[in-house]
N, C-alpha and C positions, 0 to 999 in steps of 0.2 A: 625455397619457400616463395609462394606466389605473393606479389606485391599488389595491395589493393589501393585504390584511390578513394579517399574519404572526403565527405563534405565538411564544412566548418563545424556544423553541429555535431557530426560524428567524431571529429577530432577532439572536441571538448569532452564528449561522453567517454571516449577511450582514455583520455588523460585522467579524468576523475576516477574511472574504473581502475586504472593502473595505481593511482594513489591509494585508493581504498584497499586494493589487493595487497599492496606493500604494507599498509598499516596492519591489516589482519595477520600477515605473515610474521610481524614483529611481536604480536601478542602471544605470550607463552600459553600453552595449553594447560588448563586447570582441571581437566577431566578426571585425572587420577585423584587430585586433592578433593574435588567435589564428591567423588564416589566414597572416599574414605570418610569425609565429613558426614555424608548422608548415612553411612553405615554406623558411625558413632552416635548420631542422633537417634537412629532407630534402636540401637542397643540400649541407650539411656532411657528411652521411652518404655521399652520392655522391662527394664530394671525397676523404674518407678511404678509401673503397673503391678509388678510382682510384690513390691513393698506396700501396696495398698494406696497409692497416690493417684489412681486413675481419674478420680473426680476432679482433683486439683489440676491435673494435667490437661483435662478437657476444657476447664474454665480458662486456663492460660491460653490454649489454642484459640478459643472463641474471642478472647480479648484482643489477641494478636490479629485475628482476621478482621475484627471490627475496626481496630486502629488502622489496619492497612487500607481499608475502604475509605476511612475518613481522611487519612493523610497519605495519599499516593505519592510516590517519588515523582519529581518533575524532570522531564527530559525536553531540552530545547533542540528542535530540529533546525539545522542551518538551511538557508535558502540555496537554490541552485547556483546563483551567482557567487555566493560565499564558498561553495564547494569548488567551483571552477577556479577562483582566486587562490584557494588553499592548494589545489592541485598544481597550479602554475608555479607556485613557489618551490615545490619539491620535485616536480617531474619536468625536466627540460626537454625541448624538442617535441616531435610528433611521436605518437604511440601506435604501433601496429597491434591490432586486437589479438593476432595470433601469438604475440610475444607473451601473453598472459597464460598460455597453455604450455605444458611440457610436451616433448616430442611424442611421448607415449599417449598423451591425451589427444594430440592432433591426429595421430594414426588411428586412434579409437573413433574419433569424430568422422574421419574419412571412411573408415570401415562401415560405420553406421549409415552414412549417406549412400554408400555403394549398396548396402543391403536393401535400402529403400528403392534404389534404382532397379535392383534385381527383382524386387517384389512387383514393381510396375511391369517389367519385361515379362514376368511370369503370367500376369493378368492378360497380356495380349499375345502370348505365344501359342501357336497351334500345337495340339497334341497329335498322337498317332491316328486317332479316329478322324480328326479334321483333315489331315493329309490324305487319308484313305478316301474320304468323300471327294476331295479335289481331284485326285487321280482317276477315280471311277467316272466322275462326271465329265472330265476332260477327254478321256479315252472314248467313252460312249458317244459323246457329241462328235468327236473326230471320226469315229467309225460310221456314224449316220451320214456325215458329210461325204465320206469316200464312197460308201457302198450304196446309199439310198438317194442322196441328192444328185450325185454324179456330175457330168459335164454336158451342157446343152449343145445340140447340133441340129441343123435343119435337115429334114428328110422329106420324102414325098408325102408323108402322112402328117407333116407339121413338125414342130419342135419336139425333140425327144431328149431325155436326160436319164437320171436314175429313177428307180421305181417310185420314190416319194414325190419327186418333182412331176413325174408323169401323172401320178394319181391326182395331184393338185390341179393340173391342167384339165384333166378329165372332169373333175368336179366343177370347174369353172365353165366348161363346155355345157354342162347340165344346167348351171345357174344362168348362164348368158348365151343362149343359142343365137344363131344368126338373126332370127326375126326379132328377138329382144334387143339385140345390138342396133338394128335398123330403127327400131322404135325410139331408143335412147338418142341416137344420132339426130333424129328429126326434132326431138324435144329439147335437146341441150346443145344448140348451135352456139359457137363462140367465134370471135373475130380472129383469134390467134391460131386458126386451123388451115391456112393455105397449104396446099400440097405441092404447088409449083410457084415459079416466079412470074407467071403469066400476067396477073393483074397487080403486081406489086410495083410501087414507085422506085424502090431501091432493091436491087438484087441481093438475095441471100445465097451465097455460094454453098453448094451441097444440098440445097433444098430439093426434095423429090417426094414422090408418094411413099417411098421406102423410109426416108429419113426425116420427114417433116416433123414428126413428134420428137425425134432425137434433138433437133435444133431449136424447137420452140420451148421457151422457158415456161410457158403456161402448161405444158404437158408433164413437167417434172412433178413427181408425187409430193415433193416438199415445196419447192420454189413456185409451183403452180398456184398455191394458195396466196402467194404474194404478187407475182407477175401476171398470173392469169386473171386475178381479180382486178388488178390495175388495167390490163388490156380490155377487159369487158366494160369497165366503167369509163374508159376513154376511147373505145373503138379502135384499139391499136393491135399490132402484132409485134411482139418482142422476141428476138431470137439471137443466137450466137452462131455465126456461120462456120464453115469448116476451117476457115483461116483464123478463127478466134475473135472476129469482129462482132461487137454487140450492136445490134440494129433494132431500133424501135420506130415504127412508122404507122401512120393512120391508115386503116383499111376499110373503115365503115363508120356508121353512125352509132351513137349510144342508144340502146333500146329505151323507150319511154318508161318512166317509173322505176328504173334500175337503181338499186341501192347496194350497199356493201354486203348485206345478208343474202340478197338474191344472187349477187355475183358469186359469193362463196358456194351457194347451192348449185349454181350453174357450172362452176368449175368441177365440183364433185361429180355431178351428173355426167359431164362430158368425159371425165376420166373413167367413169364406169362404162361408158360406151366404147372406150378404146382399149381397156385393159386386156380383153380376151381376143383381140384381133391378131392377124398374122405378124404384123409389126406393131407390137403393143407399146405400152408406156415404158420409157427408159427407167433404169435403176435410179433411185433418189440421188440427186446432185450429179448424175452422169453427164448432163449437158455441159457442165462447167469444164469437163475434160477437153472440150474444143479449144480451151485456152492454153492447153499444155503442149505446146509445140517444141518439145525438146526430148532428148533421149534417142538412142539407136538400138532397136530391138529386132532380132532375127536377121536372116540373110538379106532382107530388103531394107534393113536399118530404118524401121518405122519409128515415128515419134509416138509419145503416149497418146496424143489426140487421135492418130491414125489407128493405133491398136484398139483403143476403146470403141472407136466408130465401127471397126470390124467385129468386135465382140457383140455389139448391139445387133448388127446385121445377122449374126449367127444364132441369135436367140437369148442373149444375156439381157433379159428384160425384167420388168417388175414382177412378173409371175415367178420367174426363177429366183429373184431376190427374196420373195416370200418363202420359197422352198429352202433357200440358203439360210434363212433366219431361224429355221427349226432347230438346228444344232445349238445356236445361241440361246434359244428359249429353253432347250433341255438343260443347259448348264444353269441358267438363272433359276429355273423351277427346282431342279434336283438339289443344288447347293443350298438354296434358301430354305427349302422344306426340311432338308436334313439338319441344317443349322438350328432351325426352330425346335425340331423333335429332340435333338441332342441336348439343347439347353434346358428344355422342360424336364428331361430325365435327370439332369444335373441338379434339379431342385429350384430352378428359376421360375418366376411367374410367367404367364402367357404374355403379358405386356412386355416384360423384359426380353422375352424370347422371340418376339415378332421380328422376322427377317427384313425389316425396313429401317431406314434412317441413314444419316450421313456416316462417313468414315470415323469421325470423332466419337460417335455414339456406338458404332458397331465395327470397330477396326478388324476384328477377327473375320467377320463375314466378308468384308471387302477384300481382305488378303486371300481368303479362300476363293472368291470369284476371280481374282487376278490370276491365281495359280491355275485354275481350271481353264480359263480362256487362253492362258499361255500354252497349256498342253494341246488344246484344240487347234490353235493357230499353228503350232509346230507340226501337227499332223497335216493340216492343210498346206503348209509350206512344203512338206515332203510330197504331197499330191501334185503341187505345181511343178516342183523340181523334176520329178520322174516323168510327168506327162509332157513337160515343156510347153504347156498350153495355158495362156493367161485366162482362158475361160474357166479354169479350175479354181481360180481365186474365189474364196468365200468372202465377199465384200462386207456383209453385215458382221461376220465374226471378227474380221480384222478391225472394223470400226469399234466394236466392243472392247477388243484387246487394247487398242490404242487409248481408248477412254480410261480403262482401268490401269493402264501403265502410267499415264500421267498422274492419276490419283495416287497410285502406289508410290511413285517417285516423290510427289509432294508430301505424302505421309511420312516417308522415310527420312527425308532431308529437312522438313520444316515442322510439320504438325506433331510428329511423334516426340521430338526433343522438347517442344514447348509443353506438350501434355505431360511428359515425364517430369519436367521441372515443376509444373503446377501440382502434380501428385506429391512430389517430395515436399514442396512448400506447404501443402495442406496438412501433411503428416506432422511437419515441424510446428505448424500453427496449433495443431491439436495438443501437442506436448507443451507448447508455450501457454496455452489456455489453462492446462492443468497446473503448471507451475505458477501461473498468475493467481489461480484460486488458492493455492497453498500460501502464497505470499500475503494475499488478502486475509486469510484466516489467521496467520501469524500476527498481522497488524492489528486485527480486532482484539486478539488476546493481549497484546501490548497496551492497547487503549484501556483495557479493563484494569491492568496492573499499574500503569503509569499515567501521569498527567502530561500529555504531549503538547508542547507549545511550538508553533511554527512562525 
């Protein structure tokens, strides 16, 4: 039996409860005698009615009822301190609340709690249709990644990959032809765009016309809106060289009238001028890989930094990142849309069925997304394994999988047990409120029949 640690107030309560329990156990049951007495009274009333004394019997009942209202029995209720002192006299030592229950009652209580936990689990358990949605979405996204996104490589006609990635590059060629790019380059000049070390005070190892966007933090599609804005407003060039060294140096003057909003606009415009060039923008956060000088990959035993640098040189850029994001988007759209339609068909309202919200509000949805991304990343992992090519890695899909993995782990280990306990507590509180209302009604009836003094 589990041993509980009680507060002083709980110890007093348990002792009083034990004393009252023992007192009630000692009182003999008068149920049988009361039933016999009530039957005798009923039989006597019927006999008097048959003998023609109904009127007199009713008058007696009225007088008795009147007298009972005028002279109610008096009950003196002891104070809590008096109850505690009385319990202390008859109940030695501490009292464990479980000792007031029989083994059968304890097993029944535990079985009831387990049934509540099972009810909670059922609320958040995926059914066959949910699993089907996860599998279909994951396999479809994986197939798109393998057969349509493909692996980028440089050719005489530019960067080529799968049909979907090639189609995206063709559309960008239409939207940003060479003349448009030259126009944007002239309009959105920035200080963090040196292509060589020629005019720099401090040399940036690895900087060249091919790799200057890869080393410049201002060209990162995410970090650029932090470091790029900082560089524009301070006239600096911030970069991470091929050895992992962070270098920030002044390269020019701050344009007159520059503010943070103009700087953000300038960063965006400059990225637009670079995105469709032969050596375009790097994948988001790719520049940070220059810090990762560890690992031994391939026959040449390259570090992670060297591998990623080579990937960028072969066309693993922001445009390919957008193509790789399509399988991730397929999972998000297909799972969320299917979730919404299924819940509406189950009778839930549109508001309750909307596929948005945190894991605590929509745990099934997030579990379904986790399973789908797990399937897709498994397919991509197979693609990398069989091709032996790091260019096959679907970067955005792995980032999505890692995000949902942490969320799922947190849900399983922390959030779900807490939410389950809260669910059980709420159910028990509902029953306690019902019991409390019954006790209140009984007390009101007693106040009508007795004069209670506290």
